[in-house]
C-alpha positions in Angstrom: -52.3 -49.4 -164.9 -51.0 -52.9 -163.6 -47.1 -53.9 -164.4 -46.6 -55.3 -167.5 -44.3 -58.2 -168.3 -42.6 -57.8 -171.5 -40.4 -60.3 -173.2 -36.5 -59.5 -172.3 -34.8 -59.6 -175.9 -31.9 -57.9 -177.0 -32.3 -55.0 -179.1 -29.7 -56.4 -181.5 -32.3 -59.2 -181.8 -35.2 -57.6 -181.9 -33.8 -55.7 -184.9 -32.8 -58.8 -186.8 -36.4 -59.5 -186.7 -36.8 -56.7 -189.5 -34.5 -58.4 -192.1 -36.5 -59.4 -195.2 -39.6 -56.7 -194.2 -40.9 -53.6 -195.2 -39.4 -52.1 -191.9 -35.8 -53.4 -193.2 -36.0 -51.4 -196.3 -37.5 -48.2 -194.8 -34.6 -49.1 -192.1 -36.7 -48.7 -189.0 -34.7 -49.3 -186.0 -35.9 -50.1 -182.0 -33.7 -47.9 -179.9 -35.5 -48.2 -176.5 -38.0 -51.1 -175.0 -39.5 -50.7 -171.5 -42.9 -52.1 -170.0 -45.9 -50.7 -172.2 -43.2 -48.5 -174.5 -41.4 -48.9 -177.3 -39.2 -46.3 -179.2 -37.8 -46.2 -182.9 -36.4 -44.7 -185.6 -36.6 -44.1 -189.2 -34.3 -42.1 -191.6 -35.6 -38.9 -193.3 -34.6 -39.8 -196.9 -35.7 -41.0 -200.4 -37.3 -44.0 -199.1 -39.4 -42.3 -196.7 -39.8 -38.8 -199.0 -43.1 -37.9 -200.6 -42.8 -36.2 -204.1 -41.9 -32.8 -202.3 -39.0 -34.1 -200.8 -40.7 -34.0 -197.0 -41.4 -37.0 -195.3 -44.3 -39.0 -196.5 -47.1 -39.2 -193.7 -47.8 -42.5 -195.2 -43.9 -43.5 -194.1 -44.9 -42.3 -190.1 -48.3 -44.2 -190.2 -46.0 -47.5 -191.3 -43.7 -46.2 -188.2 -46.3 -45.8 -185.8 -48.0 -49.1 -186.8 -44.6 -51.1 -186.3 -44.2 -49.8 -183.1 -47.3 -50.3 -181.8 -47.7 -54.1 -183.6 -44.6 -54.9 -182.3 -44.9 -53.6 -178.9 -48.3 -55.8 -178.6 -46.1 -58.5 -179.7 -43.7 -58.0 -177.2 -47.0 -58.5 -174.6 -48.2 -61.7 -175.6 -47.6 -65.4 -176.2 -46.7 -65.4 -180.1 -47.0 -68.9 -179.8 -50.8 -69.0 -178.7 -51.8 -65.4 -179.8 -51.5 -63.3 -183.3 -51.5 -59.5 -183.1 -53.4 -57.8 -185.9 -54.2 -53.8 -186.5 -57.5 -53.0 -186.1 -57.8 -49.1 -186.6 -55.4 -46.6 -187.0 -55.5 -42.7 -186.6 -52.9 -39.9 -187.3 -53.0 -36.1 -187.2 -49.7 -34.7 -188.9 -48.4 -31.5 -187.2 -44.9 -31.1 -188.5 -42.5 -31.8 -191.4 -39.3 -32.7 -192.0 -36.3 -33.2 -195.1 -33.7 -34.7 -193.3 -32.5 -36.4 -190.3 -34.5 -39.0 -188.5 -38.2 -39.6 -187.6 -38.5 -40.9 -183.8 -41.9 -42.5 -182.5 -42.5 -43.6 -178.8 -45.1 -45.6 -178.8 -46.9 -45.9 -174.7 -49.2 -48.5 -174.1 -52.7 -47.2 -172.9 -54.8 -49.9 -172.9 -53.7 -53.6 -172.2 -57.3 -55.7 -172.6 -57.7 -59.2 -172.9 -58.6 -59.0 -176.6 -57.3 -55.2 -177.3 -54.3 -53.0 -176.8 -54.6 -49.3 -177.3 -51.3 -47.1 -178.3 -50.3 -43.5 -178.3 -47.4 -42.8 -180.9 -45.9 -39.6 -181.0 -43.5 -38.8 -183.7 -41.0 -36.0 -183.8 -38.0 -35.3 -185.1 -34.4 -35.3 -183.6 -34.6 -31.9 -182.0 -37.9 -33.1 -180.6 -40.0 -30.8 -182.9 -43.6 -33.0 -183.5 -44.2 -34.6 -186.7 -47.2 -36.6 -186.2 -49.5 -37.9 -183.1 -51.0 -41.5 -183.9 -53.5 -43.6 -181.9 -53.4 -47.1 -182.9 -55.6 -50.2 -181.7 -54.8 -54.1 -182.2 -56.7 -57.0 -181.8 -55.4 -59.8 -180.0 -56.3 -62.9 -181.8 -56.0 -66.7 -180.3 -54.7 -68.6 -183.0 
Protein backbone atom coordinates (compact mmCIF):
# COMPACT_ATOMS: atom_id res chain seq x y z
CA UNK A 1 0.00 0.00 0.00
CA UNK A 2 1.26 3.47 -0.84
CA UNK A 3 2.41 5.74 1.95
CA UNK A 4 -0.61 7.52 3.42
CA UNK A 5 -0.41 11.15 4.47
CA UNK A 6 -2.33 11.99 7.63
CA UNK A 7 -3.07 15.30 9.19
CA UNK A 8 -0.62 16.02 12.00
CA UNK A 9 -2.99 16.96 14.81
CA UNK A 10 -2.05 16.46 18.48
CA UNK A 11 -4.09 13.81 20.32
CA UNK A 12 -5.40 16.43 22.75
CA UNK A 13 -6.88 18.39 19.84
CA UNK A 14 -8.30 15.23 18.23
CA UNK A 15 -10.00 14.30 21.50
CA UNK A 16 -11.44 17.81 21.92
CA UNK A 17 -13.36 17.27 18.66
CA UNK A 18 -15.54 14.78 20.57
CA UNK A 19 -16.94 17.52 22.83
CA UNK A 20 -20.73 17.64 22.68
CA UNK A 21 -21.05 14.33 20.79
CA UNK A 22 -21.99 10.73 21.47
CA UNK A 23 -18.27 9.97 21.60
CA UNK A 24 -17.86 12.33 24.56
CA UNK A 25 -20.85 10.78 26.34
CA UNK A 26 -19.43 7.26 25.79
CA UNK A 27 -16.01 8.57 26.94
CA UNK A 28 -14.21 7.43 23.78
CA UNK A 29 -10.62 8.65 23.74
CA UNK A 30 -8.14 8.51 20.85
CA UNK A 31 -4.81 7.21 22.14
CA UNK A 32 -2.67 6.65 19.04
CA UNK A 33 -2.68 7.81 15.44
CA UNK A 34 -0.38 6.87 12.59
CA UNK A 35 -0.49 6.34 8.84
CA UNK A 36 -3.67 4.37 8.15
CA UNK A 37 -4.01 3.50 11.84
CA UNK A 38 -6.10 4.85 14.70
CA UNK A 39 -6.40 3.45 18.21
CA UNK A 40 -9.04 4.46 20.75
CA UNK A 41 -10.35 3.28 24.08
CA UNK A 42 -13.78 3.29 25.71
CA UNK A 43 -14.61 2.43 29.31
CA UNK A 44 -16.76 -0.60 30.02
CA UNK A 45 -19.27 0.91 32.44
CA UNK A 46 -22.90 1.94 32.91
CA UNK A 47 -22.71 4.05 29.71
CA UNK A 48 -21.72 1.04 27.59
CA UNK A 49 -23.37 -1.88 29.42
CA UNK A 50 -26.33 -3.91 28.26
CA UNK A 51 -28.85 -5.04 30.94
CA UNK A 52 -26.71 -8.06 31.92
CA UNK A 53 -23.96 -5.60 33.00
CA UNK A 54 -21.60 -6.58 30.18
CA UNK A 55 -20.35 -4.52 27.26
CA UNK A 56 -23.13 -3.92 24.73
CA UNK A 57 -22.35 -5.07 21.19
CA UNK A 58 -23.79 -1.80 19.90
CA UNK A 59 -21.27 0.12 22.00
CA UNK A 60 -18.52 -1.84 20.26
CA UNK A 61 -20.03 -0.93 16.89
CA UNK A 62 -20.17 2.75 17.90
CA UNK A 63 -16.50 2.56 18.92
CA UNK A 64 -15.54 0.84 15.66
CA UNK A 65 -17.49 3.32 13.50
CA UNK A 66 -15.91 6.19 15.41
CA UNK A 67 -12.41 4.89 14.72
CA UNK A 68 -13.05 4.17 11.02
CA UNK A 69 -14.93 7.41 10.37
CA UNK A 70 -12.46 9.60 12.18
CA UNK A 71 -9.57 7.68 10.60
CA UNK A 72 -10.96 8.40 7.14
CA UNK A 73 -11.53 12.07 7.97
CA UNK A 74 -7.82 12.38 8.81
CA UNK A 75 -6.96 11.17 5.30
CA UNK A 76 -9.07 13.59 3.25
CA UNK A 77 -9.51 17.33 2.95
CA UNK A 78 -12.70 17.82 4.98
CA UNK A 79 -13.26 21.21 3.30
CA UNK A 80 -13.72 19.31 0.02
CA UNK A 81 -15.03 15.88 1.08
CA UNK A 82 -17.51 14.35 3.49
CA UNK A 83 -17.00 10.91 5.06
CA UNK A 84 -20.12 8.76 5.41
CA UNK A 85 -20.45 5.23 6.69
CA UNK A 86 -21.65 2.80 4.03
CA UNK A 87 -21.42 -0.66 5.58
CA UNK A 88 -20.62 -2.21 8.94
CA UNK A 89 -20.20 -5.87 9.85
CA UNK A 90 -19.04 -7.31 13.13
CA UNK A 91 -18.50 -10.53 14.98
CA UNK A 92 -18.71 -10.30 18.75
CA UNK A 93 -16.36 -12.96 20.09
CA UNK A 94 -15.90 -12.04 23.74
CA UNK A 95 -17.40 -10.06 26.60
CA UNK A 96 -16.21 -7.66 29.26
CA UNK A 97 -17.74 -6.31 32.45
CA UNK A 98 -15.05 -3.82 33.50
CA UNK A 99 -11.98 -1.99 32.30
CA UNK A 100 -11.63 -0.65 28.78
CA UNK A 101 -12.50 -1.76 25.27
CA UNK A 102 -9.57 -0.89 23.03
CA UNK A 103 -10.11 -0.53 19.28
CA UNK A 104 -7.29 -0.73 16.76
CA UNK A 105 -8.33 0.43 13.31
CA UNK A 106 -6.24 -0.36 10.25
CA UNK A 107 -6.98 1.02 6.82
CA UNK A 108 -6.99 -1.85 4.34
CA UNK A 109 -8.19 0.03 1.23
CA UNK A 110 -7.87 3.71 0.36
CA UNK A 111 -9.71 4.34 -2.88
CA UNK A 112 -10.87 7.55 -4.46
CA UNK A 113 -14.50 7.01 -3.35
CA UNK A 114 -14.24 4.43 -0.56
CA UNK A 115 -12.09 3.54 2.41
CA UNK A 116 -12.26 0.10 4.04
CA UNK A 117 -11.15 -0.38 7.64
CA UNK A 118 -10.60 -3.41 9.82
CA UNK A 119 -11.25 -2.70 13.50
CA UNK A 120 -10.24 -5.20 16.17
CA UNK A 121 -11.56 -4.53 19.66
CA UNK A 122 -9.99 -6.18 22.70
CA UNK A 123 -9.97 -5.75 26.45
CA UNK A 124 -6.98 -4.33 28.35
CA UNK A 125 -5.35 -7.77 28.41
CA UNK A 126 -5.57 -8.20 24.64
CA UNK A 127 -8.48 -10.65 24.81
CA UNK A 128 -10.62 -10.23 21.64
CA UNK A 129 -14.10 -8.76 22.07
CA UNK A 130 -15.18 -7.90 18.51
CA UNK A 131 -13.81 -7.73 15.01
CA UNK A 132 -15.40 -5.31 12.56
CA UNK A 133 -15.15 -4.36 8.89
CA UNK A 134 -16.31 -0.88 7.93
CA UNK A 135 -16.62 0.80 4.54
CA UNK A 136 -16.82 4.59 4.28
CA UNK A 137 -17.94 6.61 1.27
CA UNK A 138 -15.77 9.59 0.42
CA UNK A 139 -18.15 12.13 -1.11
CA UNK A 140 -17.25 15.43 -2.73
CA UNK A 141 -19.21 18.28 -1.08
